[in-house]
N, C-alpha and C positions, 0 to 999 in steps of 0.2 A: 896461857895455852895448856899448861899442865892440868888445870882444873877441868877444862873442856875435854882433854884426852881421857882423863879418868872418868868423867861422866859417860863418855860413849863406850868405855871399857865395861863399865857397870851395865849399860843397856845391852851390850853384846852378850855379857854373861846372862842376863835375864832371857835374852833370845835362845841361848843354848839350853837354859833350864826349861823353857817352854817346850823345846823340841824334845829333849831327852826325857823330861817329865811325862810328856804325852806319850812317848814310846814305853816308858816304864809302867805307866798305869794300864797299858793294854797288854802286858806280858802274859797275864792269865788267859785273857781273851785269845792271845795269839796261840797259846797251847791248845785251846779249844777250836781253833780255826775260825773264829769270829772277830778277830781284830779288825780295826778300821783306823784310818788316819783321822785325827781329830783336828778341829780348827785351830787349837792351840799349836799343834805341830806345824801347820802351815804359817801361821803368824810368827812363830818362833824363828822358823828358817828365814822368813822375809826380814824379820828384825835383824837377824845375824848378817844377812846380806847387806842391808842398808848401813848398819853400824860399822861393818867390816870396811865397806868402801870409804865411809867417812874417816874411819881411824887411819887408813892408809894415807888419805889426803892430808889429814892433820899432822901425822908424823913426818911426811915429806915437807909440808909447809913450815914445820918446826926444825928442819934440817937434821932430823934423826934418821939413822940408817934403817932402811926397809929391805927385808930379804924378799925380792920379787919372786923367786922360785917358790919359796914357802908359801907366799900369798897366792900364787897361781895354783898350787896344788890344793890348798884349802878352798879356793874358789871353785875349782873343778869338782871337788867332792860335794860342795854346797849346791852347785847347780844340778848335780844328779839327784841330790836329796829333794831339792825343790821340784824337780820334774816329776819324780815318783809321787811325791805327796800331792802336788797340784793335779796331775792327771787322774789319780785314783781317790781324790778327796770325797767324792760323792758315792763311791762304791759301798755297799753294805758290809762287804767282806773283802779283806786284802789277803792275798796268798801269804803263807807264812814266810817263804823265801824273801819276797819283796818287803814285807814288813820287817823282817829281821835285818835285811840289808840297810834300811834307813837307820836302825839302832846302831849297826856296826859302823856305817860311814860317819854318823854323828860322833861316836866314841873315838874313831880314827881322827876326826877333825880336832877333837879336844886334845888327844895325845900329840898330834902334830904341833899344836899351838904351844903346848907346854914343854915338850922334849926336843923339838928341833931348834937348835941355837945357832 
């Protein structure tokens, strides 16, 4: 079971990297007002959602403690991220505030995962 959990943790991190990497590559465009959500950002967020749900299930099946409040907060942030990226995915330009919000919420999700014990 540990190998399976570690495999999905790795996939979860790849999803975070795709979402955050897509944001970071658009930082210069955000300054110019031409930033847009990339397909990598959408796919990264979806990967985070799917692997996160699987990880919760695997940890519960392995009788490991799961902090449901922490998971709920992370899920709520991810749903907001997914909603923004999905709705605006075809727009040529995304407003600076909305684009920055996705980056801030992604960073917050990472820090919640690491710091909330």
